[in-house]
GUVEX-714485 format. One line per field, with one value per residue (C-alpha): residue number from 1; residue in one letter; x negated, y negated, z negated. Coordinates in nm, 3 decimals, m for minus. Each point is the difference from the previous one (the first is absolute). Example, Ala and Ser with C-alpha at 12.3 -4.5 7.8 and 13.67 -1.06 7.14 Angstrom:
<sites>
num	c(1:2)
residuo	c(a:s)
c1	c(m1.230:m0.137)
c2	c(0.450:m0.344)
c3	c(m0.780:0.066)
</sites>
This chain:
<sites>
num	c(1:2:3:4:5:6:7:8:9:10:11:12:13:14:15:16:17:18:19:20:21:22:23:24:25:26:27:28:29:30:31:32:33:34:35:36:37:38:39:40:41:42:43:44:45:46:47:48:49:50:51:52:53:54:55:56:57:58:59:60:61:62:63:64:65:66:67:68:69:70:71:72:73:74:75:76:77:78:79:80:81:82:83:84:85:86:87:88:89:90:91:92:93:94:95:96:97:98:99:100:101:102:103:104:105:106:107:108:109:110:111:112:113:114:115:116:117:118:119:120:121:122:123:124:125:126:127:128:129:130:131:132:133:134:135:136:137:138:139:140:141:142:143:144:145:146:147:148:149:150:151:152:153:154:155:156:157:158:159:160:161:162:163:164:165:166:167:168:169:170:171:172:173:174:175:176:177:178:179:180:181:182:183:184:185:186:187:188:189:190:191:192:193:194:195:196:197:198:199:200:201:202:203:204:205:206:207:208:209:210:211:212:213:214:215:216:217:218:219:220:221:222:223:224:225:226:227:228:229:230:231:232:233:234:235:236:237:238:239:240:241:242:243:244:245:246:247:248:249:250:251:252:253:254:255:256:257:258:259:260:261:262:263:264:265:266:267:268:269:270:271:272:273:274:275:276:277:278:279:280:281:282:283:284:285:286:287:288:289:290:291:292:293:294:295:296:297:298:299:300:301:302:303:304:305:306:307:308:309:310:311:312:313:314:315:316:317:318:319:320:321:322:323:324:325:326:327:328:329:330:331:332:333:334:335:336:337:338:339:340:341:342:343:344:345:346:347:348:349:350:351:352:353:354:355:356:357:358:359:360:361:362:363:364:365:366:367:368:369:370:371:372:373:374:375:376:377:378:379:380:381:382:383:384:385:386:387:388:389:390:391:392:393:394:395:396:397:398:399:400:401:402:403:404:405:406:407:408:409:410:411:412:413:414:415)
residuo	c(m:h:i:l:l:a:e:d:s:k:s:i:a:m:p:i:i:a:f:l:e:q:g:g:h:e:v:t:h:v:l:d:g:r:a:a:v:a:a:f:a:a:r:p:p:d:m:v:l:m:d:v:v:m:p:v:l:d:g:i:e:a:t:r:q:i:k:a:l:s:g:a:r:w:i:p:l:m:l:m:t:v:l:s:g:r:n:e:i:v:a:g:f:v:a:g:a:d:d:y:l:i:k:p:i:i:l:e:v:l:q:a:r:v:n:s:l:q:r:i:a:t:m:q:a:s:l:r:g:i:l:d:n:v:y:e:g:i:l:t:i:n:s:q:g:h:v:q:s:y:n:l:a:a:e:k:i:f:g:y:k:p:e:e:v:i:g:k:n:v:s:m:l:m:p:e:p:d:a:s:r:h:d:h:y:l:q:r:y:e:r:e:g:d:a:r:i:i:g:i:g:r:k:a:r:g:l:r:k:n:g:q:t:f:p:m:r:l:a:v:t:e:v:k:r:p:a:g:n:l:y:i:g:l:i:s:d:i:s:s:e:e:a:a:r:e:r:i:e:f:l:a:l:h:d:a:l:t:g:l:p:n:r:v:q:f:n:a:r:l:d:h:l:c:n:n:p:s:q:d:r:h:a:v:l:f:l:d:l:d:g:f:k:a:i:n:d:q:h:g:h:e:i:g:d:q:a:l:c:v:a:a:q:r:l:r:r:e:l:p:q:q:d:f:v:a:r:l:g:g:d:e:f:a:a:i:c:h:q:i:p:s:p:a:t:a:e:a:v:a:q:r:l:l:a:c:i:a:e:p:m:l:l:s:g:i:a:c:r:m:g:v:s:i:g:i:a:f:t:s:n:s:g:a:v:a:s:d:i:l:t:a:a:d:h:a:m:y:a:a:k:r:r:g:k:n:q:v:v:l:a:t:q:s:f)
c1	c(0.023:m0.152:0.024:m0.040:m0.155:0.004:m0.201:m0.228:m0.224:m0.233:m0.069:0.400:m0.004:m0.315:0.126:0.375:m0.164:m0.254:0.314:0.215:m0.252:m0.092:0.390:m0.052:0.137:m0.152:m0.043:0.000:m0.101:0.046:m0.050:0.309:0.340:m0.018:m0.317:0.286:0.272:m0.256:m0.154:0.413:0.079:m0.334:0.062:0.298:m0.049:0.180:m0.014:m0.095:m0.159:0.004:m0.113:0.204:m0.226:m0.246:m0.177:0.098:0.365:0.129:0.148:0.361:m0.004:m0.211:0.260:0.272:m0.198:m0.078:0.331:0.130:m0.257:0.120:0.297:0.244:m0.281:m0.046:m0.358:m0.018:m0.157:m0.124:m0.084:m0.292:m0.007:m0.084:0.268:0.061:0.109:0.343:0.122:m0.208:0.145:0.351:m0.100:m0.184:0.315:0.169:m0.211:m0.012:m0.242:0.105:m0.210:m0.269:m0.275:m0.123:m0.352:m0.247:0.063:0.062:m0.140:0.272:0.273:m0.118:m0.033:0.358:0.153:m0.182:0.133:0.368:0.011:m0.163:0.275:0.268:m0.212:m0.028:0.392:0.013:m0.236:0.182:0.318:m0.135:m0.135:0.328:0.169:m0.302:0.075:0.353:0.141:0.246:m0.153:0.089:m0.049:0.158:0.137:0.092:0.286:m0.187:m0.016:m0.376:m0.168:m0.147:m0.120:m0.101:m0.086:m0.212:0.327:0.112:m0.352:0.003:0.335:m0.020:m0.390:m0.071:m0.236:0.127:m0.169:0.154:0.347:0.021:0.082:0.154:0.402:0.112:0.175:m0.372:0.089:0.335:0.098:0.237:0.293:m0.046:m0.323:0.220:0.261:m0.174:m0.039:0.342:0.136:m0.249:0.131:0.342:m0.054:m0.189:0.309:0.322:m0.096:0.104:m0.193:m0.009:m0.356:m0.065:0.075:0.146:m0.242:0.002:m0.172:m0.212:m0.253:m0.338:m0.312:m0.337:m0.332:m0.033:0.337:0.157:0.346:0.112:0.292:m0.004:0.211:0.003:0.151:m0.031:0.054:m0.010:m0.218:0.177:m0.263:0.025:m0.304:0.189:0.158:m0.229:0.131:m0.159:m0.004:m0.065:m0.057:m0.052:m0.093:0.261:m0.153:m0.044:0.301:0.169:m0.164:0.089:0.370:m0.002:m0.144:0.229:0.270:m0.146:m0.046:0.362:0.118:m0.273:m0.193:m0.340:m0.188:0.086:0.175:0.319:0.313:0.132:0.308:0.156:m0.066:0.117:0.352:0.028:m0.026:0.230:0.247:0.008:0.059:0.319:0.106:0.002:0.137:m0.030:0.068:m0.383:m0.112:m0.262:m0.225:m0.119:m0.282:m0.146:m0.336:m0.195:m0.320:m0.123:m0.331:m0.056:m0.022:m0.231:m0.268:0.080:m0.099:m0.274:m0.175:0.105:0.230:m0.253:0.062:0.360:0.017:m0.166:0.232:0.294:m0.157:m0.081:0.363:0.145:m0.220:0.085:0.372:m0.003:m0.213:0.240:0.344:0.070:m0.064:0.371:0.055:m0.090:m0.194:m0.056:m0.171:0.276:m0.281:m0.203:m0.039:0.359:0.069:0.320:0.079:0.260:0.000:0.241:0.248:m0.030:0.280:0.006:m0.134:m0.233:m0.148:m0.062:m0.135:m0.244:m0.149:m0.002:m0.201:m0.259:m0.049:m0.071:m0.257:m0.160:m0.037:m0.116:m0.324:m0.329:m0.135:m0.363:0.034:m0.363:m0.109:0.250:0.174:0.382:0.347:0.351:0.357:0.301:0.402:0.237:0.357:0.215:0.338:0.185:0.182:0.295:0.262:0.202:m0.185:m0.137:m0.197:m0.372:m0.055:0.234:m0.225:m0.301:0.124:0.068:m0.300:m0.168:0.200:m0.064:m0.379:0.025:0.167:m0.289:m0.252:0.221:m0.004:m0.386:m0.069:m0.163:0.363:0.251:0.349:0.323:0.207:0.354:0.180:0.133:m0.023)
c2	c(0.015:m0.368:m0.213:m0.384:m0.115:m0.374:m0.077:m0.296:0.159:0.256:0.189:0.079:0.096:0.216:0.310:m0.035:0.014:0.325:0.154:m0.049:0.129:0.292:0.115:m0.033:m0.377:m0.294:m0.285:m0.371:m0.278:m0.329:m0.273:m0.241:0.003:m0.186:0.259:0.248:m0.127:m0.018:0.347:0.125:m0.182:0.109:0.397:0.086:0.254:0.266:m0.158:m0.362:0.002:m0.376:m0.202:m0.300:m0.247:m0.093:m0.305:m0.153:0.162:0.152:0.369:m0.050:m0.252:0.249:0.269:m0.236:m0.031:0.343:0.153:m0.268:0.157:0.345:m0.043:0.305:0.255:0.013:0.006:0.044:m0.283:0.000:m0.251:0.020:m0.279:m0.034:0.125:m0.374:m0.055:0.099:m0.302:0.068:0.340:m0.108:m0.274:0.242:0.241:m0.289:m0.077:0.368:0.198:0.382:0.103:m0.122:0.111:m0.156:m0.087:0.113:0.273:0.353:0.182:0.304:m0.204:m0.166:0.345:0.068:m0.298:0.045:0.334:m0.117:m0.289:0.230:0.286:m0.301:m0.120:0.361:0.029:m0.354:0.123:0.334:m0.181:m0.261:0.269:0.166:m0.313:m0.052:0.341:0.004:m0.111:m0.234:m0.387:m0.085:m0.352:m0.173:m0.343:m0.202:m0.245:m0.278:0.238:0.021:0.320:0.200:0.291:0.139:0.335:0.160:0.081:m0.336:m0.118:0.203:m0.096:m0.400:m0.012:m0.228:0.072:0.009:m0.294:m0.204:0.099:0.080:m0.358:m0.119:0.014:0.290:m0.193:m0.037:0.384:m0.112:m0.150:m0.313:m0.019:0.256:m0.191:m0.307:0.196:0.193:m0.194:m0.133:0.358:0.080:m0.314:0.081:0.380:m0.117:m0.231:0.202:0.349:0.001:0.290:m0.010:0.193:0.138:0.427:m0.042:0.150:m0.202:m0.092:m0.318:m0.164:m0.049:m0.246:0.136:m0.237:m0.015:m0.173:0.349:0.077:0.337:0.210:0.160:0.203:m0.201:0.110:m0.209:0.096:m0.194:0.014:m0.202:m0.137:m0.214:m0.200:m0.037:0.240:0.205:0.068:0.317:0.033:0.276:m0.054:0.259:m0.144:0.158:m0.148:0.328:0.127:m0.288:0.023:0.394:m0.113:m0.283:0.217:0.289:m0.261:m0.131:0.353:0.104:m0.308:m0.065:0.214:0.100:m0.039:m0.303:m0.184:m0.051:0.044:0.368:0.163:0.000:m0.406:m0.055:0.231:m0.219:m0.322:0.112:0.166:m0.378:m0.169:0.186:0.012:m0.360:m0.118:m0.338:m0.228:0.038:0.274:0.169:0.229:0.354:0.101:0.336:0.084:0.278:m0.055:0.125:0.152:0.061:0.395:m0.001:m0.226:0.227:0.312:m0.112:m0.213:0.161:m0.090:m0.274:m0.182:0.083:m0.157:m0.300:m0.050:m0.003:m0.232:m0.257:0.081:m0.105:m0.303:m0.169:0.098:m0.189:m0.264:m0.094:0.003:m0.263:0.069:m0.024:0.330:0.322:0.279:0.363:0.301:0.299:0.253:0.150:m0.267:m0.145:m0.333:m0.223:m0.355:m0.184:m0.361:m0.258:m0.254:0.113:m0.240:0.237:0.316:m0.187:m0.151:0.338:0.111:m0.281:0.097:0.381:m0.158:m0.165:0.354:0.178:m0.256:m0.005:0.391:0.015:m0.180:0.183:0.136:0.094:0.329:0.074:m0.133:0.188:m0.214:0.107:m0.131:0.096:m0.137:0.017:0.113:m0.181:0.018:m0.297:0.018:m0.243:m0.057:m0.188:m0.139:0.316:0.198:0.230:0.324:m0.036:0.356:m0.074:m0.328:0.198:0.286:m0.246:m0.156:0.323:0.102:m0.297:0.061:0.346:m0.148:m0.241:0.287:0.211:m0.368:0.045:m0.108:m0.332:m0.166:m0.168:0.161:m0.156:0.266:m0.007:0.068:m0.333:m0.014)
c3	c(0.002:0.100:m0.317:m0.009:m0.342:m0.073:m0.308:m0.067:m0.270:0.131:m0.342:0.031:0.352:0.016:m0.204:0.147:0.345:m0.124:m0.134:0.281:0.284:m0.252:0.056:0.368:0.086:0.194:m0.158:0.166:m0.322:0.044:m0.287:0.076:0.075:0.330:0.094:m0.078:0.200:0.315:m0.075:0.004:0.314:0.176:m0.099:m0.225:m0.274:m0.170:m0.307:m0.155:m0.350:m0.087:m0.342:m0.074:m0.083:0.256:0.186:0.324:0.013:m0.320:m0.006:m0.023:0.310:0.204:m0.102:0.175:0.302:0.021:m0.021:0.243:0.233:m0.060:0.191:m0.018:m0.082:m0.398:m0.103:m0.414:m0.169:m0.321:m0.244:m0.263:m0.297:m0.364:m0.263:m0.073:0.371:m0.046:0.174:0.295:0.016:0.043:0.237:0.195:0.006:0.140:0.244:0.125:m0.205:m0.065:m0.307:m0.236:m0.204:m0.338:m0.047:m0.051:0.256:m0.119:0.291:m0.061:m0.027:0.320:0.161:m0.150:0.133:0.356:0.032:m0.090:0.249:0.238:m0.013:0.061:0.279:0.144:0.028:0.132:0.273:0.031:0.054:0.221:0.245:0.008:0.132:0.188:0.203:0.008:0.350:m0.071:m0.060:m0.367:m0.133:m0.281:m0.085:m0.314:m0.035:0.182:0.314:m0.029:0.084:m0.311:0.150:0.340:0.099:0.268:0.235:m0.014:0.084:0.321:0.094:m0.054:0.104:m0.326:m0.235:m0.378:m0.092:0.268:m0.096:m0.409:m0.188:0.353:0.068:0.172:0.272:0.165:0.101:0.186:0.311:0.015:m0.069:m0.302:m0.106:m0.095:m0.127:m0.241:m0.332:0.034:m0.001:m0.289:m0.206:0.040:m0.094:m0.319:m0.058:0.127:0.004:0.379:0.161:0.337:0.080:m0.357:m0.020:0.366:0.283:0.308:0.300:0.003:0.199:m0.135:0.107:0.056:m0.062:0.409:0.009:0.126:m0.123:m0.024:m0.109:m0.366:m0.233:m0.351:m0.342:m0.304:m0.347:m0.345:m0.281:m0.301:m0.262:m0.289:0.168:0.338:0.231:0.236:0.378:0.166:0.373:0.231:0.347:0.307:0.322:0.258:0.313:0.136:m0.064:0.114:0.350:0.022:m0.083:0.267:0.210:m0.009:0.026:0.306:0.143:m0.046:0.212:0.235:0.285:m0.175:0.364:0.133:m0.342:0.184:m0.175:0.027:0.139:m0.374:m0.022:0.372:m0.074:m0.298:0.176:0.277:m0.255:m0.187:0.322:0.079:m0.318:m0.032:0.333:0.124:0.282:0.114:0.282:m0.091:0.250:m0.066:0.204:0.021:0.119:0.138:0.128:0.356:0.038:m0.342:m0.006:0.283:m0.227:m0.265:0.167:0.218:m0.296:m0.301:m0.313:m0.130:0.327:0.017:m0.355:0.088:0.328:m0.253:m0.235:0.314:0.097:m0.366:m0.002:0.351:m0.086:m0.323:0.117:0.309:m0.219:m0.228:m0.329:m0.075:0.208:m0.114:0.139:m0.063:0.079:m0.018:0.052:0.267:0.286:m0.060:m0.132:m0.071:m0.059:m0.114:0.159:m0.188:0.172:0.347:0.182:0.356:0.160:0.186:m0.304:m0.132:0.343:m0.020:m0.331:0.133:0.290:m0.206:m0.182:0.300:0.108:m0.327:m0.017:0.355:m0.078:0.017:m0.345:m0.063:m0.268:m0.129:0.341:0.227:0.218:m0.017:0.099:m0.128:0.124:m0.168:0.034:m0.174:m0.084:m0.121:m0.210:m0.165:m0.330:m0.021:m0.293:m0.002:m0.239:0.252:m0.115:m0.033:0.143:0.308:0.077:m0.042:0.198:0.318:m0.038:0.031:0.288:0.176:m0.059:0.163:0.288:0.066:m0.017:0.289:0.193:m0.027:m0.303:m0.126:0.042:m0.206:m0.003:m0.159:m0.171:0.178:m0.336:m0.174:m0.369)
</sites>
């Protein structure tokens, strides 16, 4: 154990040092309180033995400053004073001392006191070790919202070292508007007991040192104490979980290859239009690529996948943002063009799509070309069935195929 001994009398200090070193301890000896504070700051020991009466800075003030430097880590500090120094003992305890020894020092008593404090320190270290090796970030705050302790997992989650956080307001770990609201919430709870977070696990947003916000799972519990309530926060970084969930949700409604909405989302969008008829006419375009199979068969699936992605990008680029385009599967795409006043307008849109798909494409250095056959059907204000409209557009697309491909055909059936 590393022990810091602050004693201005070398005749008193030397036997203590020899006794402690004989017991296997490492001793740093200083001659005054200011040197004790400096030595503590430079290399925090496992225990401090502090004389009360010393030059430059007395032991009481040195104790107060050392305890302020200790932060959340408990480092036992024992005062050494003469029997007549009872007032100094009381003042020392107020300053933060944990025990005391009466001079002249009886070495057997010193050993017993050191062993006693070492047992407590060992339990504290074990608890700290447990807290630092759990998965969740754990921090405690007082009634003023100031951080009192902060474990290793919290350090990894937020990116701050303990000394950057302890003693600061916990709102530094929160993005706005939560940061500005936190103290008000805590004050209201202390005043009224209206719990909105305490005892209730919930999702929240955290703020890392680098300015990045992230999703976290937060649970707060309360420890009531005469000296003021203590609040314990358990924090789990759920960034990976949220990213996985968002990916699953995306894939449920989007095509994994092109990123376009998939058939499920297309059908839902068309159903919504049909179930909420309006005076506006919308065109449903069914598109099937011409020449895709030859590219896929001749150059392989990787080139074929690239061709599908290029086609998807061109369709999305050519259509207005408010229009909807999806990949139904294979080389089939579909689009919903909103507020189309006439069949001629729909044909004009389809002709632009024919032209953009027909542009040459370079796929891994291979020059390729494709076309597209397009069938068009229309919604109306009569509440038509979505599947009927899509089927009509599909039939019109096959009519375009039969007429020689790379053409546009309007559905003959009216909806």
